[in-house]
All heavy atoms as an XYZ file, in Angstrom:
751
protein
N     -63.241    -24.627     28.644
C     -63.111    -24.695     27.201
C     -63.684    -23.422     26.597
O     -64.795    -23.025     26.897
C     -63.844    -25.926     26.693
C     -63.743    -26.126     25.240
S     -64.358    -27.783     24.902
C     -64.303    -27.775     23.199
N     -62.956    -22.803     25.729
C     -63.378    -21.577     25.071
C     -64.183    -21.934     23.829
O     -63.712    -22.631     22.946
C     -62.142    -20.752     24.699
C     -62.498    -19.389     24.167
O     -63.659    -19.110     23.902
N     -61.502    -18.547     24.017
N     -65.408    -21.444     23.764
C     -66.276    -21.772     22.634
C     -66.536    -20.578     21.736
O     -67.504    -20.560     20.999
C     -67.619    -22.321     23.135
O     -68.224    -21.332     23.968
C     -67.418    -23.622     23.872
N     -65.659    -19.575     21.823
C     -65.836    -18.407     20.952
C     -65.689    -18.818     19.495
O     -64.842    -19.630     19.150
C     -64.782    -17.347     21.264
C     -65.021    -16.592     22.527
C     -63.981    -15.498     22.711
O     -63.656    -14.831     21.725
O     -63.511    -15.350     23.838
N     -66.496    -18.247     18.690
C     -66.405    -18.491     17.258
C     -65.554    -17.404     16.638
O     -65.794    -16.220     16.851
C     -67.811    -18.475     16.609
O     -68.613    -19.432     17.285
C     -67.733    -18.767     15.139
N     -64.579    -17.813     15.894
C     -63.721    -16.854     15.211
C     -64.238    -16.728     13.785
O     -64.348    -17.727     13.068
C     -62.250    -17.326     15.211
C     -61.380    -16.366     14.429
C     -61.764    -17.503     16.626
N     -64.559    -15.515     13.434
C     -65.068    -15.277     12.083
C     -63.929    -15.379     11.092
O     -62.870    -14.793     11.279
C     -65.717    -13.903     11.997
N     -64.152    -16.159     10.060
C     -63.134    -16.241      9.014
C     -63.314    -15.062      8.081
O     -64.429    -14.586      7.866
C     -63.259    -17.556      8.257
O     -64.519    -17.642      7.655
N     -62.202    -14.572      7.538
C     -62.323    -13.435      6.642
C     -63.130    -13.813      5.402
O     -63.028    -14.931      4.908
C     -60.879    -13.090      6.275
C     -60.060    -14.260      6.692
C     -60.855    -15.038      7.684
N     -63.920    -12.886      4.927
C     -64.721    -13.131      3.733
C     -63.803    -13.244      2.524
O     -62.851    -12.496      2.390
C     -65.718    -11.998      3.521
N     -64.082    -14.210      1.686
C     -63.302    -14.384      0.467
C     -63.829    -13.415     -0.569
O     -65.019    -13.420     -0.890
C     -63.402    -15.843     -0.036
C     -62.671    -15.994     -1.352
C     -62.878    -16.806      1.002
N     -62.941    -12.581     -1.048
C     -63.326    -11.600     -2.055
C     -63.165    -12.213     -3.446
O     -62.170    -12.886     -3.707
C     -62.443    -10.344     -1.952
C     -62.595     -9.585     -0.660
C     -63.993     -9.026     -0.487
O     -64.600     -8.527     -1.412
N     -64.514     -9.149      0.718
N     -64.123    -11.980     -4.330
C     -63.964    -12.495     -5.688
C     -62.731    -11.858     -6.330
O     -62.437    -10.692     -6.108
C     -65.234    -12.040     -6.410
C     -66.145    -11.528     -5.373
C     -65.348    -11.256     -4.139
N     -62.021    -12.652     -7.094
C     -60.836    -12.160     -7.788
C     -61.254    -11.658     -9.162
O     -61.757    -12.421     -9.986
C     -59.800    -13.279     -7.918
C     -58.517    -12.847     -8.571
C     -57.533    -13.999     -8.609
C     -56.269    -13.589     -9.340
N     -55.363    -14.734     -9.515
N     -61.065    -10.369     -9.389
C     -61.427     -9.792    -10.678
C     -60.268     -9.898    -11.650
O     -59.107     -9.836    -11.267
C     -61.826     -8.324    -10.520
C     -63.194     -8.135     -9.921
C     -63.712     -6.717    -10.067
O     -63.029     -5.873    -10.646
O     -64.824     -6.481     -9.593
N     -60.605    -10.020    -12.907
C     -59.621    -10.041    -13.973
C     -59.276     -8.595    -14.302
O     -60.161     -7.734    -14.387
C     -60.187    -10.758    -15.219
C     -59.180    -10.760    -16.346
C     -60.614    -12.165    -14.871
N     -58.001     -8.320    -14.483
C     -57.548     -6.973    -14.818
C     -57.783     -6.736    -16.311
O     -56.968     -7.106    -17.152
C     -56.066     -6.818    -14.471
C     -55.570     -5.394    -14.661
O     -56.403     -4.472    -14.791
O     -54.338     -5.206    -14.677
N     -58.939     -6.163    -16.600
C     -59.365     -5.912    -17.981
C     -59.309     -4.418    -18.285
O     -59.228     -3.599    -17.370
C     -60.812     -6.387    -18.164
C     -61.043     -7.884    -18.083
C     -62.520     -8.177    -17.980
C     -60.428     -8.573    -19.277
N     -59.406     -4.060    -19.567
C     -59.603     -2.645    -19.875
C     -60.884     -2.163    -19.189
O     -61.744     -2.969    -18.828
C     -59.756     -2.638    -21.402
C     -59.080     -3.887    -21.856
C     -59.313     -4.883    -20.761
N     -61.038     -0.867    -19.024
C     -62.253     -0.346    -18.374
C     -63.522     -0.886    -19.032
O     -63.572     -1.085    -20.253
C     -62.140      1.165    -18.552
C     -60.684      1.422    -18.744
C     -60.143      0.208    -19.449
N     -64.535     -1.114    -18.217
C     -65.791     -1.662    -18.712
C     -66.393     -0.767    -19.796
O     -67.015     -1.266    -20.735
C     -66.777     -1.938    -17.552
C     -67.362     -0.665    -16.992
C     -67.858     -2.895    -17.967
N     -66.193      0.537    -19.702
C     -66.724      1.444    -20.733
C     -66.087      1.167    -22.089
O     -66.746      1.300    -23.121
C     -66.495      2.920    -20.348
O     -65.096      3.115    -20.074
C     -67.316      3.316    -19.136
N     -64.817      0.773    -22.089
C     -64.141      0.442    -23.346
C     -64.692     -0.864    -23.902
O     -65.008     -0.970    -25.090
C     -62.614      0.356    -23.145
C     -61.924     -0.146    -24.402
C     -62.043      1.695    -22.720
N     -64.836     -1.863    -23.050
C     -65.348     -3.159    -23.507
C     -66.781     -3.060    -24.009
O     -67.146     -3.697    -24.996
C     -65.250     -4.186    -22.382
C     -63.831     -4.594    -21.987
C     -63.853     -5.413    -20.709
C     -63.155     -5.348    -23.106
N     -67.592     -2.272    -23.327
C     -69.006     -2.156    -23.716
C     -69.198     -1.440    -25.045
O     -70.188     -1.675    -25.737
C     -69.793     -1.431    -22.628
C     -70.014     -2.292    -21.403
C     -70.721     -1.557    -20.282
O     -70.782     -0.306    -20.303
O     -71.210     -2.234    -19.363
N     -68.273     -0.576    -25.406
C     -68.447      0.174    -26.662
C     -68.008     -0.616    -27.892
O     -68.277     -0.207    -29.029
C     -67.699      1.504    -26.593
C     -66.198      1.381    -26.725
C     -65.507      2.715    -26.585
N     -64.077      2.591    -26.801
C     -63.174      3.336    -26.207
N     -63.544      4.284    -25.367
N     -61.899      3.165    -26.472
N     -67.348     -1.749    -27.701
C     -66.880     -2.539    -28.832
C     -68.044     -3.141    -29.608
O     -68.995     -3.655    -29.026
C     -65.967     -3.666    -28.361
C     -64.663     -3.266    -27.686
C     -63.921     -4.515    -27.221
C     -63.797     -2.421    -28.606
N     -67.934     -3.075    -30.912
C     -68.893     -3.747    -31.782
C     -68.285     -5.083    -32.171
O     -67.155     -5.133    -32.666
C     -69.167     -2.897    -33.020
N     -69.014     -6.155    -31.914
C     -68.518     -7.506    -32.175
C     -69.393     -8.171    -33.224
O     -70.603     -8.246    -33.059
C     -68.551     -8.342    -30.898
C     -67.900     -7.750    -29.647
C     -68.149     -8.650    -28.445
C     -66.421     -7.553    -29.875
N     -68.766     -8.646    -34.298
C     -69.544     -9.379    -35.297
C     -69.453    -10.869    -35.005
O     -68.528    -11.335    -34.336
C     -69.024     -9.090    -36.711
O     -67.877     -9.870    -36.985
N     -70.391    -11.619    -35.537
C     -70.387    -13.065    -35.338
C     -69.193    -13.735    -36.020
O     -68.835    -14.850    -35.687
C     -71.686    -13.683    -35.851
C     -72.874    -13.316    -34.978
O     -72.652    -12.997    -33.785
O     -74.012    -13.351    -35.476
N     -68.580    -13.054    -36.970
C     -67.411    -13.588    -37.691
C     -66.102    -13.281    -36.980
O     -65.039    -13.664    -37.440
C     -67.354    -13.017    -39.114
C     -68.558    -13.342    -39.962
C     -68.520    -14.780    -40.401
C     -69.675    -15.030    -41.363
N     -69.801    -16.410    -41.718
N     -66.153    -12.528    -35.858
C     -64.948    -12.239    -35.098
C     -64.344    -10.870    -35.340
O     -63.302    -10.540    -34.791
N     -65.005    -10.053    -36.144
C     -64.516     -8.695    -36.376
C     -64.874     -7.843    -35.164
O     -66.023     -7.827    -34.725
C     -65.152     -8.113    -37.639
C     -64.654     -6.747    -37.998
C     -63.401     -6.577    -38.553
C     -65.440     -5.635    -37.770
C     -62.942     -5.304    -38.888
C     -64.991     -4.362    -38.093
C     -63.741     -4.199    -38.652
N     -63.870     -7.156    -34.619
C     -64.057     -6.320    -33.439
C     -63.711     -4.889    -33.829
O     -62.628     -4.632    -34.359
C     -63.157     -6.780    -32.268
C     -63.375     -5.918    -31.038
C     -63.395     -8.252    -31.954
N     -64.626     -3.963    -33.569
C     -64.440     -2.561    -33.949
C     -64.689     -1.668    -32.748
O     -65.675     -1.819    -32.040
C     -65.406     -2.193    -35.082
C     -65.347     -0.751    -35.486
C     -64.234     -0.235    -36.124
C     -66.413      0.095    -35.217
C     -64.176      1.109    -36.497
C     -66.367      1.435    -35.574
C     -65.244      1.936    -36.221
N     -63.757     -0.732    -32.540
C     -63.898      0.273    -31.485
C     -64.297      1.583    -32.167
O     -63.479      2.213    -32.825
C     -62.581      0.441    -30.733
C     -62.678      1.413    -29.571
O     -63.614      2.239    -29.529
O     -61.794      1.366    -28.692
N     -65.559      1.990    -32.034
C     -66.025      3.183    -32.740
C     -65.408      4.487    -32.236
O     -65.425      5.482    -32.949
C     -67.539      3.171    -32.504
C     -67.727      2.375    -31.266
C     -66.616      1.376    -31.239
N     -64.849      4.505    -31.052
C     -64.240      5.725    -30.524
C     -62.863      5.951    -31.124
O     -62.537      7.055    -31.561
C     -64.181      5.675    -28.978
C     -63.364      6.829    -28.421
C     -65.585      5.681    -28.389
N     -62.049      4.892    -31.171
C     -60.690      5.040    -31.693
C     -60.585      4.718    -33.178
O     -59.616      5.106    -33.822
C     -59.713      4.110    -30.943
O     -60.068      2.749    -31.212
C     -59.727      4.394    -29.452
N     -61.559      3.984    -33.709
C     -61.501      3.553    -35.096
C     -60.662      2.298    -35.280
O     -60.530      1.799    -36.391
N     -60.091      1.769    -34.212
C     -59.273      0.561    -34.300
C     -60.154     -0.665    -34.476
O     -61.289     -0.709    -33.994
C     -58.424      0.391    -33.038
C     -57.389      1.483    -32.899
O     -56.950      2.076    -33.878
N     -56.987      1.749    -31.672
N     -59.602     -1.654    -35.154
C     -60.322     -2.911    -35.327
C     -59.318     -4.056    -35.317
O     -58.128     -3.861    -35.554
C     -61.115     -2.911    -36.631
O     -60.236     -2.800    -37.736
N     -59.812     -5.223    -35.019
C     -59.020     -6.442    -35.078
C     -59.979     -7.606    -35.208
O     -61.193     -7.442    -35.095
C     -58.093     -6.593    -33.859
C     -58.788     -6.644    -32.519
C     -59.133     -7.856    -31.941
C     -59.075     -5.473    -31.822
C     -59.752     -7.902    -30.695
C     -59.680     -5.514    -30.575
C     -60.027     -6.733    -30.017
N     -59.434     -8.779    -35.463
C     -60.271     -9.971    -35.528
C     -59.912    -10.896    -34.369
O     -58.777    -10.911    -33.899
C     -60.096    -10.729    -36.864
O     -58.726    -11.056    -37.040
C     -60.595     -9.905    -38.035
N     -60.886    -11.643    -33.933
C     -60.705    -12.605    -32.853
C     -61.246    -13.951    -33.319
O     -62.222    -14.000    -34.080
C     -61.441    -12.144    -31.602
N     -60.604    -15.019    -32.867
C     -61.146    -16.343    -33.194
C     -62.386    -16.582    -32.341
O     -62.779    -15.730    -31.542
C     -60.083    -17.435    -33.021
C     -59.588    -17.581    -31.600
O     -60.226    -17.142    -30.644
N     -58.438    -18.212    -31.445
N     -62.992    -17.748    -32.504
C     -64.247    -18.036    -31.801
C     -64.084    -17.962    -30.286
O     -64.959    -17.442    -29.587
C     -64.769    -19.411    -32.213
N     -62.961    -18.448    -29.783
C     -62.729    -18.406    -28.339
C     -62.543    -16.969    -27.865
O     -63.109    -16.562    -26.848
C     -61.492    -19.250    -27.965
O     -61.659    -20.573    -28.481
C     -61.302    -19.310    -26.462
N     -61.750    -16.194    -28.603
C     -61.540    -14.790    -28.251
C     -62.836    -14.006    -28.277
O     -63.099    -13.174    -27.410
N     -63.658    -14.271    -29.263
C     -64.953    -13.589    -29.373
C     -65.856    -13.956    -28.193
O     -66.504    -13.087    -27.596
C     -65.625    -13.965    -30.694
C     -66.897    -13.233    -31.052
C     -66.676    -11.730    -31.142
C     -67.437    -13.765    -32.382
N     -65.870    -15.231    -27.828
C     -66.668    -15.663    -26.675
C     -66.165    -14.990    -25.403
O     -66.961    -14.533    -24.575
C     -66.617    -17.182    -26.541
N     -64.843    -14.903    -25.243
C     -64.285    -14.239    -24.064
C     -64.635    -12.756    -24.050
O     -64.991    -12.217    -22.999
C     -62.767    -14.425    -24.016
C     -62.277    -15.790    -23.578
C     -60.757    -15.884    -23.712
C     -62.711    -16.114    -22.169
N     -64.540    -12.092    -25.181
C     -64.913    -10.669    -25.229
C     -66.357    -10.465    -24.791
O     -66.654     -9.541    -24.031
C     -64.709    -10.102    -26.630
C     -63.297     -9.676    -26.972
C     -63.161     -9.407    -28.468
C     -62.910     -8.444    -26.181
N     -67.235    -11.310    -25.265
C     -68.647    -11.190    -24.871
C     -68.822    -11.419    -23.372
O     -69.616    -10.741    -22.724
C     -69.499    -12.149    -25.688
C     -69.637    -11.686    -27.132
C     -70.608    -12.530    -27.915
N     -70.855    -11.903    -29.208
C     -70.836    -12.542    -30.372
N     -70.586    -13.834    -30.403
N     -71.058    -11.900    -31.490
N     -68.077    -12.378    -22.827
C     -68.135    -12.598    -21.381
C     -67.564    -11.411    -20.628
O     -68.112    -10.981    -19.611
C     -67.355    -13.865    -21.001
C     -68.002    -15.194    -21.341
C     -67.016    -16.341    -21.101
C     -69.258    -15.401    -20.525
N     -66.443    -10.867    -21.097
C     -65.802     -9.734    -20.438
C     -66.701     -8.506    -20.419
O     -66.589     -7.668    -19.536
C     -64.490     -9.356    -21.132
C     -63.375    -10.361    -20.987
C     -62.259    -10.275    -21.798
C     -63.426    -11.387    -20.048
C     -61.215    -11.170    -21.678
C     -62.384    -12.299    -19.930
C     -61.272    -12.188    -20.747
N     -67.603     -8.380    -21.389
C     -68.495     -7.226    -21.440
C     -69.502     -7.250    -20.289
O     -70.075     -6.228    -19.958
C     -69.221     -7.157    -22.782
C     -68.314     -6.716    -23.903
C     -69.031     -6.652    -25.246
O     -69.886     -7.480    -25.557
N     -68.668     -5.667    -26.040
N     -69.698     -8.414    -19.667
C     -70.693     -8.473    -18.587
C     -70.185     -9.104    -17.292
O     -70.899     -9.109    -16.296
C     -71.946     -9.190    -19.069
C     -71.759    -10.604    -19.493
C     -73.055    -11.214    -20.017
N     -72.931    -12.624    -20.215
C     -72.498    -13.196    -21.323
N     -72.150    -12.474    -22.360
N     -72.416    -14.500    -21.407
N     -68.957     -9.625    -17.300
C     -68.453    -10.323    -16.117
C     -66.970    -10.039    -15.922
O     -66.220    -10.037    -16.884
C     -68.667    -11.834    -16.286
C     -68.254    -12.667    -15.112
C     -69.075    -12.385    -13.875
O     -70.303    -12.534    -13.923
O     -68.474    -11.997    -12.864
N     -66.574     -9.794    -14.662
C     -65.175     -9.546    -14.349
C     -64.626    -10.491    -13.280
O     -63.437    -10.531    -13.040
C     -64.986     -8.101    -13.900
C     -65.323     -7.094    -14.990
C     -65.126     -5.684    -14.545
N     -63.808     -5.153    -14.792
C     -63.347     -4.744    -15.960
N     -64.105     -4.838    -17.023
N     -62.139     -4.258    -16.068
N     -65.493    -11.257    -12.645
C     -65.072    -12.169    -11.592
C     -64.404    -13.393    -12.220
O     -65.019    -14.098    -13.025
C     -66.281    -12.583    -10.750
C     -65.910    -13.608     -9.709
O     -65.135    -13.263     -8.793
O     -66.382    -14.758     -9.824
N     -63.149    -13.639    -11.839
C     -62.370    -14.701    -12.460
C     -63.006    -16.074    -12.272
O     -63.091    -16.853    -13.221
C     -60.937    -14.697    -11.922
C     -59.990    -15.724    -12.534
C     -59.906    -15.563    -14.040
C     -58.623    -15.615    -11.897
N     -63.478    -16.384    -11.071
C     -64.055    -17.717    -10.851
C     -65.314    -17.923    -11.695
O     -65.555    -19.017    -12.215
C     -64.355    -17.948     -9.375
O     -65.284    -17.010     -8.899
N     -66.104    -16.878    -11.859
C     -67.304    -16.976    -12.695
C     -66.924    -17.135    -14.172
O     -67.527    -17.924    -14.899
C     -68.193    -15.751    -12.500
C     -69.522    -15.833    -13.203
C     -70.389    -17.003    -12.758
O     -70.357    -17.369    -11.580
O     -71.108    -17.560    -13.619
N     -65.920    -16.393    -14.611
C     -65.448    -16.525    -15.995
C     -64.922    -17.932    -16.257
O     -65.243    -18.532    -17.289
C     -64.358    -15.492    -16.292
C     -64.825    -14.049    -16.414
C     -63.650    -13.090    -16.321
C     -65.593    -13.835    -17.709
N     -64.138    -18.456    -15.331
C     -63.594    -19.812    -15.485
C     -64.736    -20.813    -15.559
O     -64.736    -21.712    -16.410
C     -62.618    -20.152    -14.333
C     -62.288    -21.638    -14.320
C     -61.340    -19.324    -14.457
N     -65.726    -20.683    -14.699
C     -66.865    -21.601    -14.713
C     -67.602    -21.555    -16.048
O     -67.974    -22.602    -16.605
C     -67.818    -21.267    -13.564
N     -67.808    -20.364    -16.577
C     -68.518    -20.232    -17.843
C     -67.700    -20.790    -19.003
O     -68.242    -21.464    -19.888
C     -68.890    -18.771    -18.086
C     -69.962    -18.283    -17.140
C     -70.385    -16.861    -17.413
O     -70.426    -16.420    -18.549
N     -70.691    -16.132    -16.354
N     -66.403    -20.520    -19.008
C     -65.550    -21.005    -20.093
C     -65.432    -22.530    -20.061
O     -65.522    -23.180    -21.100
C     -64.160    -20.333    -20.033
C     -63.168    -21.002    -20.967
C     -64.277    -18.852    -20.380
N     -65.254    -23.103    -18.883
C     -65.133    -24.562    -18.812
C     -66.435    -25.271    -19.160
O     -66.413    -26.393    -19.654
C     -64.644    -25.028    -17.420
O     -65.525    -24.537    -16.417
C     -63.223    -24.573    -17.147
N     -67.565    -24.611    -18.930
C     -68.837    -25.237    -19.306
C     -69.090    -25.134    -20.806
O     -69.784    -25.970    -21.376
C     -69.996    -24.618    -18.530
O     -70.273    -23.322    -18.993
N     -68.506    -24.122    -21.452
C     -68.735    -23.914    -22.890
C     -67.684    -24.598    -23.756
O     -67.975    -25.020    -24.873
C     -68.757    -22.414    -23.193
C     -69.189    -22.079    -24.596
C     -69.416    -20.601    -24.813
O     -69.714    -19.879    -23.841
O     -69.279    -20.161    -25.957
N     -66.467    -24.703    -23.248
C     -65.362    -25.275    -24.016
C     -64.779    -26.472    -23.272
O     -64.922    -26.600    -22.063
C     -64.260    -24.218    -24.239
C     -64.719    -23.031    -25.028
C     -65.109    -21.868    -24.380
C     -64.784    -23.072    -26.409
C     -65.545    -20.764    -25.092
C     -65.217    -21.972    -27.134
C     -65.602    -20.821    -26.480
N     -64.107    -27.331    -23.982
C     -63.494    -28.516    -23.384
C     -62.120    -28.129    -22.827
O     -61.091    -28.400    -23.440
C     -63.367    -29.619    -24.440
C     -62.855    -30.915    -23.858
O     -63.024    -31.127    -22.640
O     -62.278    -31.710    -24.622
N     -62.123    -27.453    -21.670
C     -60.902    -26.983    -21.022
C     -60.946    -27.302    -19.538
O     -62.013    -27.293    -18.937
C     -60.781    -25.460    -21.139
C     -60.350    -24.833    -22.437
C     -60.442    -23.318    -22.339
C     -58.937    -25.226    -22.788
N     -59.775    -27.525    -18.983
C     -59.697    -27.654    -17.525
C     -59.815    -26.255    -16.934
O     -59.588    -25.251    -17.617
C     -58.369    -28.285    -17.114
O     -57.297    -27.378    -17.362
N     -60.127    -26.181    -15.659
C     -60.222    -24.884    -14.980
C     -58.879    -24.167    -15.021
O     -58.820    -22.953    -15.219
C     -60.696    -25.070    -13.547
N     -57.791    -24.909    -14.870
C     -56.457    -24.307    -14.894
C     -56.151    -23.717    -16.269
O     -55.656    -22.594    -16.373
C     -55.404    -25.363    -14.532
C     -53.996    -24.823    -14.459
C     -52.996    -25.897    -14.067
O     -53.316    -27.087    -14.018
N     -51.785    -25.488    -13.781
N     -56.455    -24.448    -17.340
C     -56.226    -23.932    -18.691
C     -57.126    -22.743    -18.991
O     -56.700    -21.775    -19.617
C     -56.450    -25.029    -19.734
C     -55.356    -26.083    -19.732
O     -54.251    -25.815    -19.205
O     -55.613    -27.189    -20.259
N     -58.371    -22.813    -18.544
C     -59.302    -21.706    -18.765
C     -58.815    -20.445    -18.069
O     -58.820    -19.362    -18.667
C     -60.700    -22.078    -18.276
N     -58.383    -20.575    -16.822
C     -57.893    -19.403    -16.094
C     -56.672    -18.808    -16.785
O     -56.574    -17.597    -16.956
C     -57.550    -19.774    -14.652
C     -57.078    -18.574    -13.849
C     -56.879    -18.874    -12.384
O     -57.638    -19.686    -11.818
O     -55.959    -18.280    -11.788
N     -55.749    -19.662    -17.208
C     -54.554    -19.177    -17.912
C     -54.945    -18.434    -19.198
O     -54.453    -17.341    -19.475
C     -53.620    -20.339    -18.240
C     -52.311    -19.881    -18.905
C     -51.581    -20.986    -19.636
N     -52.436    -21.485    -20.708
C     -52.724    -22.765    -20.898
N     -52.263    -23.684    -20.093
N     -53.511    -23.135    -21.897
N     -55.844    -19.019    -19.985
C     -56.259    -18.392    -21.238
C     -56.971    -17.064    -20.993
O     -56.767    -16.093    -21.725
C     -57.165    -19.336    -22.031
C     -56.416    -20.544    -22.582
O     -55.162    -20.563    -22.512
O     -57.089    -21.475    -23.072
N     -57.810    -17.016    -19.976
C     -58.526    -15.778    -19.639
C     -57.538    -14.683    -19.263
O     -57.616    -13.554    -19.760
C     -59.531    -16.029    -18.497
C     -60.704    -16.871    -19.013
C     -60.022    -14.719    -17.884
C     -61.564    -17.462    -17.903
N     -56.590    -15.011    -18.396
C     -55.616    -14.005    -17.952
C     -54.693    -13.573    -19.093
O     -54.360    -12.388    -19.214
C     -54.806    -14.539    -16.771
C     -55.623    -14.792    -15.498
C     -54.761    -15.450    -14.429
C     -56.262    -13.517    -14.985
N     -54.294    -14.514    -19.958
C     -53.455    -14.168    -21.109
C     -54.198    -13.249    -22.074
O     -53.647    -12.253    -22.556
C     -52.995    -15.425    -21.850
C     -51.952    -16.227    -21.101
O     -51.401    -15.724    -20.094
O     -51.693    -17.380    -21.524
N     -55.453    -13.578    -22.366
C     -56.231    -12.756    -23.301
C     -56.510    -11.379    -22.707
O     -56.468    -10.369    -23.405
C     -57.525    -13.465    -23.687
C     -58.252    -12.824    -24.834
C     -57.624    -12.622    -26.055
C     -59.567    -12.430    -24.710
C     -58.299    -12.031    -27.121
C     -60.255    -11.845    -25.761
C     -59.610    -11.639    -26.971
N     -56.757    -11.323    -21.422
C     -56.972    -10.041    -20.748
C     -55.730     -9.167    -20.876
O     -55.836     -7.954    -21.106
C     -57.341    -10.258    -19.279
N     -54.543     -9.762    -20.758
C     -53.295     -9.004    -20.906
C     -53.146     -8.456    -22.319
O     -52.732     -7.310    -22.510
C     -52.097     -9.873    -20.538
N     -53.516     -9.249    -23.306
C     -53.469     -8.797    -24.702
C     -54.419     -7.611    -24.887
O     -54.072     -6.613    -25.515
C     -53.808     -9.944    -25.671
C     -54.020     -9.426    -27.081
C     -52.712    -10.999    -25.644
N     -55.622     -7.724    -24.345
C     -56.609     -6.641    -24.481
C     -56.133     -5.357    -23.813
O     -56.320     -4.264    -24.353
C     -57.946     -7.062    -23.896
C     -58.720     -8.124    -24.666
C     -59.997     -8.485    -23.921
C     -59.016     -7.671    -26.080
N     -55.507     -5.478    -22.640
C     -55.004     -4.278    -21.956
C     -53.957     -3.570    -22.814
O     -53.872     -2.353    -22.817
C     -54.397     -4.629    -20.588
C     -55.430     -4.921    -19.528
C     -54.820     -4.997    -18.130
N     -53.601     -5.784    -18.035
C     -53.561     -7.102    -17.830
N     -54.681     -7.786    -17.708
N     -52.408     -7.731    -17.734
N     -53.181     -4.325    -23.561
C     -52.184     -3.722    -24.436
C     -52.750     -3.203    -25.741
O     -52.149     -2.349    -26.389
N     -53.927     -3.696    -26.120
C     -54.527     -3.341    -27.404
C     -55.569     -2.231    -27.280
O     -55.605     -1.319    -28.111
C     -55.211     -4.585    -28.023
O     -54.237     -5.622    -28.153
C     -55.806     -4.261    -29.375
N     -56.411     -2.325    -26.272
C     -57.530     -1.392    -26.128
C     -57.157     -0.256    -25.184
O     -56.680     -0.498    -24.091
C     -58.765     -2.107    -25.591
C     -59.298     -3.250    -26.468
C     -60.402     -3.979    -25.736
C     -59.778     -2.723    -27.796
N     -57.387      0.925    -25.603
C     -57.078      2.120    -24.795
C     -58.364      2.876    -24.497
O     -59.269      2.928    -25.325
C     -56.118      3.045    -25.548
C     -54.801      2.389    -25.938
C     -53.913      2.268    -24.741
N     -52.672      1.634    -25.129
C     -51.999      0.826    -24.374
N     -52.424      0.571    -23.172
N     -50.893      0.267    -24.778
N     -58.414      3.485    -23.298
C     -59.605      4.290    -22.944
C     -59.823      5.468    -23.875
O     -58.994      5.905    -24.566
C     -59.319      4.776    -21.539
C     -58.225      3.921    -21.013
C     -57.490      3.375    -22.198
């Protein structure tokens, strides 16, 4: 009987495809949802969920961690949270430029 242990490949965290972290970190976020990019001068507003996601994106890129944080803060299933995170990330990639 062969008792060799086969190492399973390490699971890599899945990162969300966001704008560069330098772009996200430079954003000024107000508690009312006003978002301002001081480099480009662009601004937009975000609802409470969008604002919460932006704050999370400024410090976290791992999808499973983002989903865990969103589902603990909002009444969402993990599947809905992941979909919303990926959809909002796509919007940000189209809106925010380096």
